[in-house]
BAPA-521267 format. One record per residue (C-alpha): chain; y, z, x. Coordinates in nm, 2 decimals, padded with zeros to 4 digits. Example, Ala and Ser with C-alpha at 12.3 -4.5 7.8 and 13.67 -1.06 7.14 Angstrom:
<nodes>
<node ch="A" v="-00.45" w="00.78" u="01.23"/>
<node ch="A" v="-00.11" w="00.71" u="01.37"/>
</nodes>
This chain:
<nodes>
<node ch="A" v="-04.27" w="-11.07" u="-00.49"/>
<node ch="A" v="-04.55" w="-10.83" u="-00.59"/>
<node ch="A" v="-04.88" w="-10.86" u="-00.77"/>
<node ch="A" v="-04.72" w="-10.96" u="-01.11"/>
<node ch="A" v="-04.52" w="-11.23" u="-00.93"/>
<node ch="A" v="-04.19" w="-11.12" u="-01.08"/>
<node ch="A" v="-03.87" w="-11.18" u="-00.89"/>
<node ch="A" v="-03.77" w="-10.82" u="-00.80"/>
<node ch="A" v="-03.40" w="-10.75" u="-00.80"/>
<node ch="A" v="-03.23" w="-10.54" u="-00.53"/>
<node ch="A" v="-03.22" w="-10.16" u="-00.59"/>
<node ch="A" v="-02.85" w="-10.09" u="-00.68"/>
<node ch="A" v="-02.88" w="-09.71" u="-00.69"/>
<node ch="A" v="-02.86" w="-09.64" u="-00.32"/>
<node ch="A" v="-03.16" w="-09.66" u="-00.09"/>
<node ch="A" v="-03.43" w="-09.93" u="-00.08"/>
<node ch="A" v="-03.67" w="-10.06" u="-00.33"/>
<node ch="A" v="-04.03" w="-10.03" u="-00.21"/>
<node ch="A" v="-04.22" w="-10.12" u="-00.52"/>
<node ch="A" v="-04.20" w="-10.36" u="-00.81"/>
<node ch="A" v="-04.01" w="-10.21" u="-01.11"/>
<node ch="A" v="-04.23" w="-10.41" u="-01.35"/>
<node ch="A" v="-04.59" w="-10.35" u="-01.24"/>
<node ch="A" v="-04.51" w="-10.06" u="-00.99"/>
<node ch="A" v="-04.73" w="-10.21" u="-00.72"/>
<node ch="A" v="-04.63" w="-10.23" u="-00.36"/>
<node ch="A" v="-04.76" w="-10.36" u="-00.02"/>
<node ch="A" v="-04.89" w="-10.15" u="00.26"/>
<node ch="A" v="-04.64" w="-10.24" u="00.54"/>
<node ch="A" v="-04.52" w="-09.90" u="00.66"/>
<node ch="A" v="-04.68" w="-09.62" u="00.87"/>
<node ch="A" v="-04.36" w="-09.41" u="00.82"/>
<node ch="A" v="-04.11" w="-09.50" u="00.55"/>
<node ch="A" v="-03.92" w="-09.82" u="00.65"/>
<node ch="A" v="-04.08" w="-09.87" u="00.99"/>
<node ch="A" v="-04.28" w="-10.19" u="00.89"/>
<node ch="A" v="-04.54" w="-10.08" u="01.15"/>
<node ch="A" v="-04.86" w="-10.10" u="00.94"/>
<node ch="A" v="-05.09" w="-10.39" u="01.01"/>
<node ch="A" v="-05.28" w="-10.34" u="00.69"/>
<node ch="A" v="-05.08" w="-10.55" u="00.44"/>
<node ch="A" v="-05.31" w="-10.43" u="00.15"/>
<node ch="A" v="-05.20" w="-10.40" u="-00.21"/>
<node ch="A" v="-05.07" w="-10.05" u="-00.30"/>
<node ch="A" v="-05.18" w="-09.97" u="-00.65"/>
<node ch="A" v="-05.00" w="-09.70" u="-00.85"/>
<node ch="A" v="-05.25" w="-09.43" u="-00.94"/>
<node ch="A" v="-05.03" w="-09.14" u="-01.05"/>
<node ch="A" v="-04.68" w="-08.99" u="-01.08"/>
<node ch="A" v="-04.59" w="-08.65" u="-00.94"/>
<node ch="A" v="-04.28" w="-08.44" u="-00.95"/>
<node ch="A" v="-04.12" w="-08.29" u="-00.64"/>
<node ch="A" v="-03.85" w="-08.03" u="-00.69"/>
<node ch="A" v="-03.62" w="-08.19" u="-00.42"/>
<node ch="A" v="-03.73" w="-08.56" u="-00.44"/>
<node ch="A" v="-03.78" w="-08.60" u="-00.81"/>
<node ch="A" v="-04.05" w="-08.82" u="-00.96"/>
<node ch="A" v="-04.27" w="-09.00" u="-00.71"/>
<node ch="A" v="-04.52" w="-09.28" u="-00.75"/>
<node ch="A" v="-04.85" w="-09.22" u="-00.58"/>
<node ch="A" v="-05.01" w="-09.54" u="-00.45"/>
<node ch="A" v="-05.35" w="-09.61" u="-00.30"/>
<node ch="A" v="-05.41" w="-09.90" u="-00.07"/>
<node ch="A" v="-05.69" w="-10.14" u="-00.19"/>
<node ch="A" v="-05.77" w="-10.24" u="00.16"/>
<node ch="A" v="-05.77" w="-09.92" u="00.37"/>
<node ch="A" v="-05.76" w="-09.64" u="00.11"/>
<node ch="A" v="-05.45" w="-09.48" u="00.24"/>
<node ch="A" v="-05.23" w="-09.30" u="-00.02"/>
<node ch="A" v="-04.85" w="-09.32" u="-00.01"/>
<node ch="A" v="-04.57" w="-09.15" u="-00.21"/>
<node ch="A" v="-04.25" w="-09.34" u="-00.32"/>
<node ch="A" v="-03.96" w="-09.22" u="-00.52"/>
<node ch="A" v="-03.92" w="-09.38" u="-00.86"/>
<node ch="A" v="-03.62" w="-09.60" u="-00.92"/>
<node ch="A" v="-03.41" w="-09.47" u="-01.21"/>
<node ch="A" v="-03.03" w="-09.50" u="-01.13"/>
<node ch="A" v="-03.03" w="-09.87" u="-01.07"/>
<node ch="A" v="-02.96" w="-10.20" u="-01.25"/>
<node ch="A" v="-03.34" w="-10.26" u="-01.28"/>
<node ch="A" v="-03.51" w="-09.92" u="-01.31"/>
<node ch="A" v="-03.89" w="-09.87" u="-01.30"/>
<node ch="A" v="-04.07" w="-09.95" u="-01.63"/>
<node ch="A" v="-04.06" w="-09.61" u="-01.81"/>
<node ch="A" v="-04.37" w="-09.69" u="-02.02"/>
<node ch="A" v="-04.58" w="-09.76" u="-01.71"/>
<node ch="A" v="-04.45" w="-09.44" u="-01.54"/>
<node ch="A" v="-04.54" w="-09.23" u="-01.85"/>
<node ch="A" v="-04.88" w="-09.39" u="-01.87"/>
<node ch="A" v="-04.95" w="-09.28" u="-01.51"/>
<node ch="A" v="-04.85" w="-08.92" u="-01.59"/>
<node ch="A" v="-05.12" w="-08.89" u="-01.86"/>
<node ch="A" v="-05.42" w="-08.67" u="-01.75"/>
</nodes>
């Protein structure tokens, strides 16, 4: 469960879901992707979307507790993709 309190379905497109597809927020639990080694536990707020030629579109999050920034791939090829309107809003300058 994330900040919007929605029940988040599993990611069905391969890989793991690391943010809410509805509000796009996440929780700061990793130092390296998937290691669950961060002690912070702060809320990761989506601040932008960037495009990487090999990884595709990525959400950029900033932690509200420690200020760290993280990049996460957007979820598109899944039963419950990321909200396209929220992604587009984050792309606006």
